[in-house]
ChimeraX commands (.cxc) that place a marker at each C-alpha (Angstrom):
marker #1 position 51.20,77.35,218.88 radius 0.5
marker #1 position 47.59,77.73,218.17 radius 0.5
marker #1 position 45.23,74.93,217.13 radius 0.5
marker #1 position 41.66,74.76,216.11 radius 0.5
marker #1 position 39.31,71.99,217.21 radius 0.5
marker #1 position 36.12,71.53,215.13 radius 0.5
marker #1 position 33.31,69.76,216.91 radius 0.5
marker #1 position 29.65,69.06,216.08 radius 0.5
marker #1 position 27.84,70.52,219.11 radius 0.5
marker #1 position 30.23,72.01,221.51 radius 0.5
marker #1 position 27.88,71.26,224.39 radius 0.5
marker #1 position 27.15,67.77,223.26 radius 0.5
marker #1 position 28.58,64.75,225.00 radius 0.5
marker #1 position 30.91,64.08,222.06 radius 0.5
marker #1 position 32.00,67.65,221.79 radius 0.5
marker #1 position 32.68,67.96,225.44 radius 0.5
marker #1 position 34.60,64.66,225.35 radius 0.5
marker #1 position 36.74,65.81,222.51 radius 0.5
marker #1 position 37.58,69.04,224.34 radius 0.5
marker #1 position 38.36,67.14,227.54 radius 0.5
marker #1 position 40.70,64.68,225.78 radius 0.5
marker #1 position 42.48,67.49,223.97 radius 0.5
marker #1 position 42.82,69.41,227.33 radius 0.5
marker #1 position 44.49,66.38,228.91 radius 0.5
marker #1 position 46.83,65.89,225.85 radius 0.5
marker #1 position 47.90,69.51,225.96 radius 0.5
marker #1 position 48.39,69.66,229.77 radius 0.5
marker #1 position 51.64,71.34,230.53 radius 0.5
marker #1 position 51.98,72.99,227.14 radius 0.5
marker #1 position 51.39,76.68,226.06 radius 0.5
marker #1 position 49.16,75.73,223.21 radius 0.5
marker #1 position 46.07,77.92,222.62 radius 0.5
marker #1 position 42.90,76.09,221.41 radius 0.5
marker #1 position 39.99,77.65,219.49 radius 0.5
marker #1 position 36.95,75.45,219.56 radius 0.5
marker #1 position 34.54,75.84,216.56 radius 0.5
marker #1 position 31.14,74.31,216.67 radius 0.5
marker #1 position 30.35,73.39,213.09 radius 0.5
marker #1 position 26.61,73.29,213.72 radius 0.5
marker #1 position 26.80,77.02,214.71 radius 0.5
marker #1 position 29.32,78.04,212.08 radius 0.5
marker #1 position 29.23,75.74,209.12 radius 0.5
marker #1 position 31.02,78.34,206.98 radius 0.5
marker #1 position 34.13,78.01,209.15 radius 0.5
marker #1 position 34.10,74.24,208.65 radius 0.5
marker #1 position 33.67,74.57,204.90 radius 0.5
marker #1 position 36.55,77.18,204.61 radius 0.5
marker #1 position 38.83,74.75,206.58 radius 0.5
marker #1 position 37.55,71.72,204.49 radius 0.5
marker #1 position 36.36,69.88,207.54 radius 0.5
marker #1 position 34.47,66.75,206.56 radius 0.5
marker #1 position 34.13,65.04,209.94 radius 0.5
marker #1 position 34.26,65.88,213.54 radius 0.5
marker #1 position 36.19,66.10,215.78 radius 0.5
marker #1 position 38.88,67.47,213.58 radius 0.5
marker #1 position 41.94,69.13,215.10 radius 0.5
marker #1 position 44.02,71.42,212.82 radius 0.5
marker #1 position 47.45,72.77,213.68 radius 0.5
marker #1 position 49.75,74.82,211.46 radius 0.5
marker #1 position 53.40,74.89,212.49 radius 0.5
marker #1 position 56.36,75.96,210.40 radius 0.5
marker #1 position 53.99,76.22,207.41 radius 0.5
marker #1 position 52.95,72.59,207.70 radius 0.5
marker #1 position 49.41,71.73,208.43 radius 0.5
marker #1 position 48.63,68.66,210.73 radius 0.5
marker #1 position 45.07,67.21,211.00 radius 0.5
marker #1 position 43.84,64.68,213.44 radius 0.5
marker #1 position 40.34,63.37,212.77 radius 0.5
marker #1 position 38.31,61.42,215.22 radius 0.5
marker #1 position 39.32,60.01,218.63 radius 0.5
marker #1 position 41.62,62.33,220.48 radius 0.5
marker #1 position 41.86,60.10,223.64 radius 0.5
marker #1 position 45.38,58.81,222.99 radius 0.5
marker #1 position 47.46,61.47,224.65 radius 0.5
marker #1 position 50.82,60.37,223.32 radius 0.5
marker #1 position 49.58,60.21,219.67 radius 0.5
marker #1 position 47.99,63.75,219.87 radius 0.5
marker #1 position 51.21,65.25,221.47 radius 0.5
marker #1 position 53.43,63.42,218.86 radius 0.5
marker #1 position 51.32,64.59,215.91 radius 0.5
marker #1 position 51.48,68.19,217.27 radius 0.5
marker #1 position 55.23,68.03,217.70 radius 0.5
marker #1 position 55.04,68.32,221.48 radius 0.5
marker #1 position 57.27,66.26,223.86 radius 0.5
marker #1 position 55.79,62.93,224.99 radius 0.5
marker #1 position 56.35,61.90,228.49 radius 0.5
marker #1 position 56.79,58.07,229.19 radius 0.5
marker #1 position 53.32,57.97,230.79 radius 0.5
marker #1 position 51.65,60.16,228.05 radius 0.5
marker #1 position 49.68,57.16,226.60 radius 0.5
marker #1 position 47.70,56.74,229.81 radius 0.5
marker link #1:1,2 radius 0.2
marker link #1:2,3 radius 0.2
marker link #1:3,4 radius 0.2
marker link #1:4,5 radius 0.2
marker link #1:5,6 radius 0.2
marker link #1:6,7 radius 0.2
marker link #1:7,8 radius 0.2
marker link #1:8,9 radius 0.2
marker link #1:9,10 radius 0.2
marker link #1:10,11 radius 0.2
marker link #1:11,12 radius 0.2
marker link #1:12,13 radius 0.2
marker link #1:13,14 radius 0.2
marker link #1:14,15 radius 0.2
marker link #1:15,16 radius 0.2
marker link #1:16,17 radius 0.2
marker link #1:17,18 radius 0.2
marker link #1:18,19 radius 0.2
marker link #1:19,20 radius 0.2
marker link #1:20,21 radius 0.2
marker link #1:21,22 radius 0.2
marker link #1:22,23 radius 0.2
marker link #1:23,24 radius 0.2
marker link #1:24,25 radius 0.2
marker link #1:25,26 radius 0.2
marker link #1:26,27 radius 0.2
marker link #1:27,28 radius 0.2
marker link #1:28,29 radius 0.2
marker link #1:29,30 radius 0.2
marker link #1:30,31 radius 0.2
marker link #1:31,32 radius 0.2
marker link #1:32,33 radius 0.2
marker link #1:33,34 radius 0.2
marker link #1:34,35 radius 0.2
marker link #1:35,36 radius 0.2
marker link #1:36,37 radius 0.2
marker link #1:37,38 radius 0.2
marker link #1:38,39 radius 0.2
marker link #1:39,40 radius 0.2
marker link #1:40,41 radius 0.2
marker link #1:41,42 radius 0.2
marker link #1:42,43 radius 0.2
marker link #1:43,44 radius 0.2
marker link #1:44,45 radius 0.2
marker link #1:45,46 radius 0.2
marker link #1:46,47 radius 0.2
marker link #1:47,48 radius 0.2
marker link #1:48,49 radius 0.2
marker link #1:49,50 radius 0.2
marker link #1:50,51 radius 0.2
marker link #1:51,52 radius 0.2
marker link #1:52,53 radius 0.2
marker link #1:53,54 radius 0.2
marker link #1:54,55 radius 0.2
marker link #1:55,56 radius 0.2
marker link #1:56,57 radius 0.2
marker link #1:57,58 radius 0.2
marker link #1:58,59 radius 0.2
marker link #1:59,60 radius 0.2
marker link #1:60,61 radius 0.2
marker link #1:61,62 radius 0.2
marker link #1:62,63 radius 0.2
marker link #1:63,64 radius 0.2
marker link #1:64,65 radius 0.2
marker link #1:65,66 radius 0.2
marker link #1:66,67 radius 0.2
marker link #1:67,68 radius 0.2
marker link #1:68,69 radius 0.2
marker link #1:69,70 radius 0.2
marker link #1:70,71 radius 0.2
marker link #1:71,72 radius 0.2
marker link #1:72,73 radius 0.2
marker link #1:73,74 radius 0.2
marker link #1:74,75 radius 0.2
marker link #1:75,76 radius 0.2
marker link #1:76,77 radius 0.2
marker link #1:77,78 radius 0.2
marker link #1:78,79 radius 0.2
marker link #1:79,80 radius 0.2
marker link #1:80,81 radius 0.2
marker link #1:81,82 radius 0.2
marker link #1:82,83 radius 0.2
marker link #1:83,84 radius 0.2
marker link #1:84,85 radius 0.2
marker link #1:85,86 radius 0.2
marker link #1:86,87 radius 0.2
marker link #1:87,88 radius 0.2
marker link #1:88,89 radius 0.2
marker link #1:89,90 radius 0.2
marker link #1:90,91 radius 0.2
view
């Protein structure tokens, strides 16, 4: 599975935090992540119809899943992406 994470300022504190939270949520999976900084590539955000950051977009079996905002809840991120959720995944 491949997913795209749109952030505003990949090197900003908020951008780095979104990437870190996503990394923890995806730990142990074979998901590949592409990070797009909307301040550097606004056209990509427009094409994907991204209105807020962070926005995580995944397409699986023809169905698009979007998560917008806080990615700190590991269990929620994994569940929304269709990944297994371990009992301690919410921590």
